[in-house]
N, C-alpha and C positions, 0 to 999 in steps of 0.2 A: 425588481428582477422577476416579477411574476408575469405570467403569460406564456407564450410559446418558448420552449427551451431549445437552444441550438444543440444539435447532436450530430455526431459524425455519421454521415451516410456512406454506403458502399464501402464498409470497413475492410472487406476482403480485398477489394481492388486496390484501395489506398495502401494497405499493408504490403501487398505484392509489389507495388511501385516503389515503396520506401525500401523494401528489402533489396530490390535491384539496384537502387541508387546508393544504398548503404548510409542513408542520412536521416533515419527516422528520428523525430524530435524526442528529446528526453522528457521535457515537461510540456503539457498542452498549452497552446496559446489561448488567448481570450476567445470565448465563444465555443470552445470544444468541451464536450463532456465525455469522459473516458471511464471505462470499467476495468478495475484491477481484480484479479482472482486471488483471494486469500487461500493459502494452502493449509490452514490450520486444521481443518476437519480431516485432511489426508495425512496429517503428521504421524499418527500412530501406525498406520499401515506402512508408510514409507520407512519409518524407523525399524519396523519388524522385518524388513526385507533388505538389509544392507548389502548382503553378498551379491544378490542378483537384482539390484534396484532398477537398473535401466531396462531389464527384461520383465519387470513386474507389471501386473494388470493396472495397478493404480498409476504407475508412471506413464503407461500408454494412454490412460484416460486424460492425464494432464496434457500430454503431447497432442491429443486430439483437440482439446480445447484451445491450445495455443495455435494449432494449425488452422482452426476455424476462422482466424482473423477477427474474432468478435471481442477480444480483450486487448487491453493496452499494455498490461504488465502482470507479472507474478509477484505476489506479496507474501513474504516469508516472516512469520511472527516468531522471533527468537525470545523465549521466556526463561527467566531464571529467578529463584528466590534470592533475596527477600522481596524484591519489587513485585513479583507475582508469587504470593505465598503458596508453598506446597506444590509448586508445579514448575517443571522444566519442559521446554519444547524446542525442537530443532537443535540437536547437538551440532557442533561446528562441522563435523565431517559430513553430515547430511546436507547442511547449507552448501558445502563445497560441491557435493555431487549435483545438486540442483543447479548451481551456478555454472558449473562446467558443462552440464547437459544443455542448458537453455540460453547461454550467452550467444548472441548473434541471431537468435530466433525471436527473442522477446525482451523487453525491458524488465529489469529486476529491481525489487524494493526489499531491503532488509530492515525490518522493524525491530529494533533492539529494546525489548522491555526488560532491561537489565540495569541494576544499580551501577553507576560509573562504568560504562561499557567500553572504556578505552582499550582494555585487554582484548576484548572480542574484535574490535576494529583492527588491532594489530594482527590478529589471526586471519581475519578476512583479507588483509593486505597481502598475505602470503600466497593466496590462490586467485585473487582478482588483480591482474597486472594493470599497471597504470593506463595502458591504452584501452582497457575495457571499462574503466571506472566511470567514464562519462555516461555510460548506459546503465549505471547502477545508482540507486538512491539508498542512502543509509539514514534511517530515522531514529532519533533518540527521544526519550521521554523527559519532559520537564521534571517529573517526580524523581528522576534518577539523581538529581543534584540538590544539595542544600542551598546553594547560592546561585544567583543569576550569573555571576562572574564565571563560575566553573562551567555552567552550561554553555555560555558563549565561547569560552576557550575550546571546548570540545567541538562545537559546531565549526569553528574556524579551522581546527586541526583536520577534521574530516574533509571539509571543503578544500583545504590546502593539499590534501592527498589526491584530489581529482574527482571525488564523488559529488553527485548532487546530495544535498543534505536537508533533512527535515526535522522539525520539532513537533513532538506529539503532546497532547494534553488529555489526560484521563478525565472521564465524565465527573467523578466526585471532586476533582481538584479545583480550587477557587480560580475563577477566570482571570483574576488580577495577577496571578503568578506568571502569566504569559506576557511579559513586558514588551514594549515596542522594540527595544534593543535586541532582545532574543529573536524576535520574528524577523527583524531586519538582517540578521546574520544567517537566516535559513532560506533555502530555496522554495520550500513549501511548508504548509502547516497541516498537521494531521489532527483532526478532532475526533475523539472517541465518542460515539453516540450510544455506547453501552459501557459498563465498567470493564476495563481490560482484563484479560486472563482466560476467557473461555468463549467458544463460539456458540451459535444458536440462540443468542439472547434477543429479546424484543427491543426494538428501537425506542429510545427514550426522548420524548419531545423536548426535554430540557436542552438538548444539544442544538435544537433549531435556532434559538436566539444566539448561541455562541457562534454558529456558522454565519449568521447574518452580521453580527457585530464584527467578526474578524474580516469578513469579506468587505465591509465598509471601511474599516481602518487600514486594510492592506489590499487595495484593489489589484495590485500587481502580483500578489502572491497566490499561487494555486492553492485552493483549499481542498483537502482530502478528508473524506469522512468514512469511518469504519465502524460497523456494528448494526445489525438488525435491518439491513437493506433488502427489500423485496419489491414486488410489483406495486405495492401500496405506498411504500415509504420513499421510493427513489425520486419521485417527482418533487415532493416538498423539500427534500434535501437539496436538490439541484436548484430549485427556485430560491432557496436561502443563500445560495452562492457557491456550492460545491462544484469543483471541476473534475475531481477524480473520486470515483465511488468504489470503495473496497467491498466486494461481495464474497461471502463465504458459503454458509450452509445452504442458502437458496439455490446455489449452483451445485456445490459439491454433494449435497444430499439428494439431488435429483437423479432419477434413473436416466434422464437424457439431459445432461448438463448444457450442451450446446443449444438445445431447444429452450431451456430455462433462460439462457443468456439472451436469446432473441425475444423472449417475452419481456425482459427488462427493457430492451431497446424499444419495443412497441409501446411499453407503458409510458415512455417519455413523450409520446405523441398523442396520448389519449386525453390529455387534460387541456 
């Protein structure tokens, strides 16, 4: 897979066309590379302004990024102990506000870093109605389950409710825990390229072989990679087989996030 990497050109024009048609694809087809914006670095500011969230500066900034047409989706990292020790992120009401504000404008991905997240899925069902679920991905972590059977059962339940469903694998977790049957019951696979739980970490090259291996084993499954993505790391990740790149601090910590996004796009063509 090395060499030139297919990347979506004229993303603003294509997004505009898809909005007019109302048929934007939920998962990228082969050959497309997409960028998803992680909202994790914005979470504290969003949580501190619940009363006037939609009028807040940070909410406007996210809206500007969405309107640029440079991103494929918004990625919401829901964290709870004990899976993420000593940290909670994105209370369910904040997830609701984001979903209600951006549904119809951009695809949404809700990444549940939560032990046995069934209760959270039921809460999400209350505000994401069935007709909107095809434009929403719900990703659960393999580490949230003691058994393969329980993980598969949850994947099937979420998919049966109408969502796209993904399975995530944390960087320290043995690769073997991601069985063929688990992956076959998911629409996408999320590979963490840093230990999950906080943003701003450095990309770990250990993830590179995982991406390559999963891409070979499951060529029809979109591979999503999250952690430490910047101008230097995006190309190797894509060459290894990633189709969706989750980018957080490189964009959100930039004074000009849309410009940072365009730098990532250009980086894909420099190699």
